[in-house]
N, C-alpha and C positions, 0 to 999 in steps of 0.2 A: 774138776770134780770135787776136790776138798773145799773150794770156795762155796759151792752150792750146798755142801753138807753143813758147814757151820752157819750159813745163812738160814737154812731150815731149822737148825738146832736153836738159833737165837729166837726164831719165831715160837718154837715150842717152849723155850724157857720164859719168854715174855708172857705167854698165856698162863703158865704156871704161877708167875709172879702176880699177874692180874687176879688170879683166883685166890690169892692169899696163901698159897701152899707153903711158902717159906717164911711167912711172917715178915719181919723187918730186916732179916739178915740171911744171906745165902749160906748154905753149908760149905765146908772146905772143898777145894777143887777136886780132889780124888773121890770124895764121898758124892759130890754132885755128878761126877762122871759116871759113877756106878748107878746112881738114880736114873740118869738119862740114857744109860747103856751106850756110852760113846767114849772115844779116846779122850784123855784129859787135855791133850793139845788142842783138839777140835773144840772142846768145851771152853778152854781159855780164850780162843778166838771169838767164840759166840759171846762170852762175857764182855770182852773188849768192845765188841760191836754195840752191846747194850749200854756200856759205859759211855760210848761216843754219842748214843742217842738220848742220853740223860736219864735212863731208867735205873742205873746202878751207880754207886759211888764207892770208891776204895778208900778206907781209912787205914793208914799204915799201922801195922802191929795189932789191928783190931779185926779186919776182915772186909768183906764186900757187902755193902748195905743197899737196901732198896730205897730209892729216893721217893719222897712224896711229890708226885707230879700232878699238878692241876693245869690242864691245857685251857687256853682261852676259848670262849664260846665260838663255835664255828659260824662264821658269817662271811664266807668267801664270795658269795653270789655266783657260785659255779656249780653246775650239775655234771657229774661224770657219766659217760656212756661206755658200756662194755658189751661186746658181743657182735655177731654178724647179723645185719639186717638188709644188706643190699650187695650188689655185685662188685664192680671194680673200685679201687682206691680213689680214683678220680671222681667217680659218681658219689662215693661216700663223702668225700671232701665237699663236693658241691651241695649235698643235702645238709651237711652241718652248717655251711656258710649261710644257706637260705634260712635255716631255723634260727640261727643267731641274729640274722637281720630282723626276723619276725618278733623276737622277744627282746630286742635291744632296749625298748622303752621300760621294760621291767627292771633293768639294771642287772639282769642275770645273763650268763653265757653258758653254752653247752660245750663241754670239753670231751673230745674223742680220745679216750684213754687207750683202748685196745680192742681189736677185732677178735682176738683170741683170749679166752678167759683162763687158759691153762695155768699161767703164772700165778693167778689168784687162787686157783684150786689147790696148787702146791703150797701156797703160803697165804691164807686168807687175811692175815694181819696186815698185808700190804694195802688192803682196802682202807685202812685207817690212816695211811700215810699221805694220801693225796689231799691237796687243798680244795676239797669240794664239800658242799653242804648235803649232798645226797647222790644217789646213783640211779641210772636207768639201765636195766639189764635186758638185752634182746635175746630172743630164741631161748636156748637152754643154757645160757651163760651163767645163770645163778645156780650154784650147787647148794645142796642142803647145808654143808658146813659153812659156806659163805653166809647163807641166810641166817643160820643160828648165831654166827658171830655178830651180825648186825642187829638182830632182833630179840634173841632170847636171854640177854643179860642186861636188862635196863639199869641195874644197880651200878655196874662198872661203866656203862655207857654214859650215864648222867654224871658219874664221878669224873670222867675224863673230859666231857664236852659241855655239861650243863645246858643241854639243848632241848630238854623236855619241858613242856609247859605244865602248869598245874592243871588239875581236873577242870577248873572253870575257864581255862584258856590263858590265864595271866602268867607272865614269866616268873621263874623262881627268884627268890631273893639273892642278893650278892653272895651270901655264904651258904646257900642251900644247894648242896650237891647230892641230895638223896633222891631216890626214885619213888619214894612213898607218896601216895596220893596223886601220882602222875600217869600211871599206866594201869592196864587191866588185862589179865590173861584172855586170850582168844576164847578159851573154853568157858569163860564166865560171861560171855556176851550172848544173850539169848537170840539176838537177831542173826548172829553169825553161825551159831551151832545148829540152827534148824535147817541149814542147807546141806544137801548131800553132795559132797565134793568128789565122790567117786574114788577111783584107785589110781595109783601111779605105777609106772614101770620104767626101770632104768637098768643099765648094765654096769656091774662092778667087777672088774678083773675078769671080764669075759663071761660072767654069770648074770643071767637075767633075774632081777629082783623086783617083786611087786609088793604093794602094801596099801594101806588105807591113807588117803590124802588127809583125812581128818586127823589121824594120829600125828602127821607131820606138823600141822599147824597148831594143834592143841597146846604145844609147849611154847608158843610164841606170845608176844605181848603187843597190845595196841597202845600207842602213845602219839602225841603230836608235837610238832616243833614249837618252841617258844619264840615269840617275836618281841624284840626289845625296842623297836621303833614303831611309831605310828605309820600307817600306810601313806605313801607319798602322793598318790593320786586316786581317783575314783575307781580305776580298773583294779588297783591293788586292794582297795577296800572291799570291792565286790568279791574278789577272789578269797579274801579272808572270811567273808560272810558265808560263802559257799562251803569253805572248809569247815566252818563251825556247824553248819547244817548237816554235813556228812558225818562229822564226829557225833553229833546228837543222835543221828539215825543208827549208826553202828553200835553205839554204847547204850542205847535205850534198854533200861532194865538192869544195867550193870552198875557196880559200885567199885571204886578204887580199892 
């Protein structure tokens, strides 16, 4: 149980670091424990975990500092799948093997990460730890918190992965880690806002919650992946042309 607690606490602390809440240096251990509402021993273990992951650095006699971390552009040629979409594990494995055979020429593979999404609901930051370029979510495996982590913070997403293309589709420059001119809020896209998305209904701690689906998506952003290499064959070139047409349709009348 303690292990699970400090793992969760490290995820909470990482999100606070990403949001810039602490600036360049963490508060002292006991003050941080008070902020997080946790035992200082548990907080120390969470900090040690983030040190091991490269987010923090201890400078003797000075304190614990946040490291400037710029990850390389994601280009693993791997798509992760989460959620239940079929019956037995044997059938699931067979489906993934067939799909990987079909897309082999593209250079991509599909990775079956988990049938259950509960572990990601408890700690959405785990989604950023897998060596994949994107995800496919089946059924109700994508929670609102997971969706917001992936889509509603383009500034930190670009800072970490430099994976967003410019508005015209060209890749960002080597030192361009900004999201400016690369995304547009859903609410600012006339083509998307004219659709009635209806309402949603979910259960939270045994209570049924309903609301407007439009309100859920209005805080999200549209962006597209940057490609740093020319397409290797005609099939890949046609796929990019199709993606360009879709982008033009969805963003018609919108500006970055």
